[in-house]
C-alpha positions as CSV (number, residue, x, y, z in Angstrom):
1,Y,-47.0,21.3,-36.3
2,G,-49.7,19.4,-34.2
3,A,-53.2,20.9,-33.8
4,L,-52.4,23.9,-36.6
5,A,-51.0,21.1,-39.0
6,K,-54.2,19.7,-38.8
7,L,-56.1,22.2,-39.2
8,N,-54.5,23.1,-42.4
9,N,-54.8,19.7,-43.9
10,K,-58.8,20.1,-42.8
11,L,-59.4,23.7,-44.3
12,G,-56.5,24.1,-46.9
13,D,-53.4,27.0,-46.6
14,R,-55.7,29.6,-47.6
15,A,-58.0,29.4,-44.1
16,V,-54.9,28.2,-42.4
17,H,-51.4,29.5,-42.8
18,W,-49.6,31.0,-39.7
19,F,-46.0,30.5,-39.4
20,M,-46.3,28.9,-43.5
21,K,-43.4,30.2,-45.6
22,G,-44.8,32.6,-48.5
23,W,-47.9,34.2,-46.4
24,A,-48.0,36.7,-43.5
25,G,-47.0,36.6,-40.3
26,S,-44.2,34.4,-41.3
27,D,-41.4,36.9,-41.2
28,I,-39.4,38.1,-37.8
29,L,-41.2,42.0,-37.6
30,K,-38.3,44.5,-38.6
31,V,-38.8,46.3,-34.9
32,V,-37.3,43.0,-33.4
33,A,-34.7,42.4,-36.1
34,T,-31.6,43.9,-35.0
35,P,-29.8,46.6,-37.8
36,I,-26.5,46.9,-39.1
37,D,-25.8,50.3,-41.5
38,G,-29.4,50.6,-41.6
39,D,-30.0,47.5,-43.1
40,V,-33.2,45.9,-40.9
41,N,-32.8,42.5,-42.8
42,N,-28.9,42.2,-41.8
43,N,-28.6,40.6,-38.3
44,K,-25.7,40.8,-36.0
45,E,-23.6,37.8,-36.5
46,D,-24.5,36.8,-32.2
47,D,-28.3,36.9,-33.6
48,V,-29.4,33.5,-33.7
49,I,-33.0,32.1,-35.4
50,V,-34.5,29.3,-33.6
51,W,-37.7,28.0,-35.6
52,R,-39.6,24.8,-34.0
53,S,-41.6,22.2,-35.2
54,Q,-43.5,21.2,-32.4
55,H,-45.3,22.8,-29.2
56,V,-41.9,22.0,-27.0
57,P,-39.6,24.1,-28.3
58,C,-36.5,21.2,-28.3
59,E,-34.6,23.1,-31.1
60,L,-34.0,25.7,-28.8
61,A,-33.2,23.6,-25.6
62,D,-30.7,22.0,-27.6
63,R,-29.1,25.4,-29.3
64,L,-28.6,26.6,-26.0
65,H,-27.1,23.7,-24.2
66,T,-24.5,23.3,-27.0
67,E,-23.7,27.3,-26.8
68,S,-23.1,26.1,-22.9
69,I,-25.8,28.6,-21.8
70,S,-27.0,28.3,-17.9
71,K,-28.9,31.5,-17.4
72,V,-31.4,32.5,-19.8
73,Y,-34.1,35.5,-19.8
74,V,-37.6,34.4,-21.0
75,T,-40.2,36.5,-23.2
76,G,-43.0,36.3,-25.4
77,A,-46.7,36.9,-26.0
78,K,-48.1,33.9,-24.9
79,A,-47.3,33.3,-20.9
80,S,-49.5,30.5,-20.8
81,G,-48.5,29.0,-23.9
82,A,-45.1,29.0,-25.3
83,V,-43.6,31.2,-22.4
84,Q,-45.0,28.3,-19.9
85,I,-43.4,25.5,-21.9
86,A,-40.2,27.5,-22.9
87,C,-39.7,27.6,-19.0
88,Q,-40.3,24.8,-17.8
89,L,-38.0,22.8,-20.5
90,L,-35.2,25.1,-20.1
91,M,-35.4,24.6,-16.0
92,D,-35.6,21.0,-17.1
93,R,-32.3,20.8,-18.9
94,G,-30.4,22.5,-15.7
95,M,-30.7,26.0,-16.5
96,D,-31.3,29.1,-14.3
97,V,-34.5,30.7,-16.0
98,F,-35.8,33.9,-15.6
99,C,-38.9,36.0,-16.5
100,V,-39.1,39.6,-17.0
101,R,-43.0,40.7,-16.1
102,E,-42.9,43.6,-18.4
103,F,-41.8,41.8,-21.5
104,V,-44.3,38.6,-21.1
105,Q,-48.1,39.2,-22.7
106,D,-50.7,36.8,-22.9
107,D,-54.1,37.8,-24.7
108,D,-56.1,37.2,-21.3
109,A,-55.7,39.4,-18.4
110,A,-56.7,36.7,-15.7
111,R,-54.7,34.1,-17.6
112,M,-52.0,36.4,-17.6
113,K,-52.3,37.0,-13.7
114,A,-52.4,33.3,-12.8
115,A,-49.5,32.1,-14.9
116,M,-47.2,35.1,-13.9
117,E,-48.0,34.6,-10.0
118,Y,-48.5,31.3,-9.5
119,L,-47.4,29.0,-12.9
120,L,-43.6,30.5,-14.0
121,P,-42.3,30.6,-10.7
122,I,-42.2,27.0,-10.3
123,Y,-39.9,26.8,-13.2
124,G,-37.8,30.0,-12.5
125,T,-37.7,33.6,-10.9
126,V,-40.3,36.2,-12.2
127,Q,-38.9,39.7,-11.5
128,S,-39.5,43.7,-12.0
129,L,-38.1,45.2,-15.1
130,R,-36.2,48.1,-12.4
131,E,-34.8,44.2,-11.0
132,F,-33.5,42.9,-14.2
133,M,-31.8,46.4,-15.3
134,D,-29.8,46.3,-11.7
135,N,-29.2,42.9,-11.9
136,V,-27.7,43.0,-15.5
137,G,-26.5,46.8,-15.3
138,F,-28.1,49.2,-16.7
139,D,-25.1,50.4,-18.3
140,T,-24.3,47.5,-20.4
141,F,-27.3,48.5,-23.0
142,S,-26.9,50.4,-26.0
143,Q,-28.6,53.9,-26.3
144,D,-31.3,53.0,-28.1
145,A,-32.4,50.0,-25.9
146,K,-31.9,52.3,-22.3
147,Q,-34.6,54.6,-23.9
148,I,-36.3,51.1,-25.0
149,L,-36.5,50.0,-21.2
150,M,-37.1,53.2,-20.0
151,D,-40.5,53.3,-22.2
152,S,-41.2,49.9,-20.7
153,M,-40.6,50.9,-17.4
154,H,-42.9,53.8,-17.5
155,Q,-45.9,51.7,-19.3
156,S,-45.9,49.1,-16.9
157,S,-46.4,51.9,-13.9
158,S,-49.9,52.3,-12.8
159,S,-51.7,55.0,-14.1
160,D,-51.3,57.4,-10.9
161,E,-47.5,56.8,-10.7
162,N,-46.6,57.4,-14.8
163,A,-44.8,60.0,-15.5
164,V,-46.7,62.5,-17.8
165,E,-43.7,64.5,-19.5
166,N,-45.6,66.4,-22.1
167,D,-48.1,68.2,-19.6
168,S,-47.0,71.2,-17.7
169,N,-48.8,71.2,-14.8
170,K,-47.1,67.3,-13.9
171,Y,-44.0,67.1,-12.5
172,L,-41.6,64.3,-12.4
173,T,-39.8,62.8,-9.2
174,S,-37.2,60.1,-8.0
175,D,-36.8,58.3,-4.5
176,C,-33.4,57.6,-4.7
177,G,-33.4,56.5,-0.9
178,R,-30.6,58.8,-0.3
179,R,-31.1,59.3,4.0
180,G,-32.5,62.4,5.4
181,H,-35.9,63.5,4.9
182,G,-36.4,63.3,0.9
183,S,-38.0,60.2,1.2
184,R,-41.1,61.4,3.0
185,Y,-40.9,65.4,1.6
186,I,-41.9,62.6,-1.7
187,E,-44.1,61.0,-0.7
188,L,-46.0,64.2,0.2
189,L,-45.2,65.2,-2.6
190,R,-47.0,62.5,-4.3
191,E,-50.2,63.4,-2.8
192,R,-50.6,66.5,-4.6
193,G,-51.7,64.3,-7.7
194,N,-49.7,66.1,-10.2
195,W,-46.1,64.4,-9.0
196,K,-45.8,61.3,-10.5
197,T,-42.9,58.8,-10.3
198,Y,-39.5,58.4,-12.8
199,P,-37.9,54.8,-12.2
200,T,-34.7,55.3,-10.8
201,Q,-31.4,52.9,-11.3
202,I,-28.2,51.5,-9.6
203,W,-25.8,55.1,-9.7
204,Y,-22.7,53.3,-8.4
205,E,-22.1,51.2,-5.5
206,D,-19.7,51.5,-2.4
207,F,-17.9,49.0,-0.8
208,V,-19.2,50.7,3.2
209,Q,-22.2,52.6,2.6
210,G,-24.0,49.9,-0.3
211,E,-25.4,50.6,-3.3
212,Y,-26.6,54.6,-4.5
213,H,-29.3,55.2,-6.9
214,C,-29.7,58.0,-9.2
215,P,-33.1,58.1,-11.7
216,L,-33.3,56.6,-14.6
217,L,-30.4,57.2,-17.6
218,K,-29.3,59.8,-15.1
219,K,-31.9,62.1,-16.0
220,V,-32.2,65.5,-14.0
221,V,-36.1,65.2,-12.5
222,D,-38.5,68.2,-11.1
223,F,-37.3,67.0,-7.6
224,C,-35.0,64.0,-6.5
225,D,-33.8,63.5,-2.7
226,E,-30.3,63.2,-4.7
227,P,-29.2,67.0,-5.2
228,E,-27.0,66.5,-8.2
229,F,-30.6,65.3,-10.1
230,S,-33.3,67.5,-9.2
231,K,-34.3,70.8,-10.5
232,I,-35.4,72.0,-7.5
233,A,-32.9,71.8,-4.2
234,M,-34.4,71.2,-0.7
235,F,-31.6,73.2,1.3
236,L,-31.9,74.7,4.6
237,R,-31.2,78.4,4.9
238,G,-28.0,78.4,7.5
239,R,-27.5,74.7,6.5
240,E,-23.6,75.4,5.8
241,Y,-22.9,75.5,9.5
242,L,-23.5,71.9,10.0
243,D,-22.2,70.7,6.3
244,E,-19.6,72.8,6.5
245,K,-17.5,71.5,9.7
246,D,-15.3,74.5,9.4
247,K,-18.1,76.8,10.0
248,V,-19.3,75.1,12.8
249,I,-16.3,76.4,14.8
250,D,-18.1,79.9,14.7
251,I,-21.4,78.8,16.2
252,A,-20.2,75.9,18.6
253,G,-16.6,75.9,19.2
254,R,-16.6,77.1,23.1
255,F,-18.3,73.3,23.0
256,M,-15.8,71.6,21.2
257,P,-12.2,70.2,22.0
258,K,-9.9,72.7,20.5
259,T,-9.9,72.6,16.3
260,Y,-7.3,73.9,14.3
261,C,-8.1,74.2,9.9
262,I,-6.2,73.4,7.1
263,E,-6.2,75.7,3.8
264,N,-4.2,74.8,0.6
265,G,-2.1,72.6,2.6
266,A,-0.9,74.8,5.0
267,W,-2.1,75.4,8.5
268,A,-5.0,78.3,8.5
269,M,-5.4,80.6,11.3
270,N,-7.3,78.9,14.7
271,L,-10.6,80.1,14.1
272,E,-11.6,80.4,17.3
273,D,-9.0,82.7,18.7
274,G,-5.9,83.2,16.5
275,E,-3.8,80.3,18.2
276,S,-1.4,78.6,16.2
277,P,-1.4,74.3,17.0
278,P,1.0,73.3,18.8
279,A,4.3,71.4,18.1
280,D,4.7,68.0,19.1
281,D,6.8,69.2,22.6
282,D,4.5,71.5,23.7
283,P,2.9,70.8,26.8
284,G,-0.4,68.3,26.2
285,A,0.1,68.2,22.3
286,L,0.3,63.8,23.3
287,D,-2.0,63.6,25.7
288,A,-4.9,62.2,23.0
289,P,-5.2,61.5,19.7
290,W,-6.2,64.1,17.1
291,F,-9.1,63.7,14.6
292,V,-8.7,64.8,11.4
293,K,-11.8,65.3,9.7
294,E,-12.3,66.7,5.9
295,S,-14.7,69.7,6.3
296,D,-17.2,68.9,3.7
297,K,-17.8,65.8,4.1
298,N,-20.4,63.8,6.1
299,L,-19.4,60.2,5.8
300,G,-18.5,59.6,9.3
301,G,-15.8,57.0,9.8
302,A,-14.8,56.9,6.4
303,A,-13.9,60.8,6.1
304,I,-12.0,60.7,9.5
305,A,-8.0,59.9,10.1
306,I,-6.6,59.4,13.2
307,V,-2.8,60.4,14.6
308,S,-0.8,60.6,17.8
309,K,0.7,63.6,17.3
310,P,0.6,67.2,15.6
311,S,3.3,66.9,12.8
312,D,1.4,63.6,11.7
313,I,-1.3,65.5,10.0
314,M,-0.3,66.5,7.1
């Protein structure tokens, strides 16, 4: 179509045969096709192939409109050509258009940069691969697709941050944004040069605290501020006397309100002076509220309950 058709008329099929049936280059790459039972020529029923007959992909827009699709992610190998015109057309058709930086390319680096920074944002939202995975949900992809996404994220990282797992002298670290000194510790590790960044994903969401992150694919890395995914633990000796609240009584009991402990659903011996907890009718038992806290939790108000009398604690 267009200029290609004119050039073909002038030079003939042997010289100009791009996208022409019967010539190399007109078939869909096997790596792109979705295999079923090992047959790369057998696509899933919901895989749709749309051929176009002009520069503006009207056939694609018509098909998406017929399917009542309102949100699209555009990928392609020519940011300043096919990708740009597709984004413009789909936006004009009222669709919400997104482009993932890592999935758009161009044969001219300067043109690619200009298209991604100035042209494509006019027609839609340009986002990173991590933003795409966070929005769509990483667990929605197959295991093979997850590996491809992970590889793409590695490739898109700068050379200073690209993890080289095959080098025994290099280590992987992930900053999951957990509160504390982990982020600063990771920052110092990266200054050494042989600690490389490994990408993260949303682990789970809490309605109080918000999003929690973990290394991509829940991979255990050399150091992570989320201990469950870290080969190296950052733990201060003696910190258990702060983390385990029943042990705080040993070092600070005389500065605390009278404190009692429950073990296995029963009252344990008071760790401070051996006294038993008061009954409801004992003097002072109802003078103030009782705070009940899980001894191994550090979630603030989320791990604390308040009752009016000792008998309500159990």
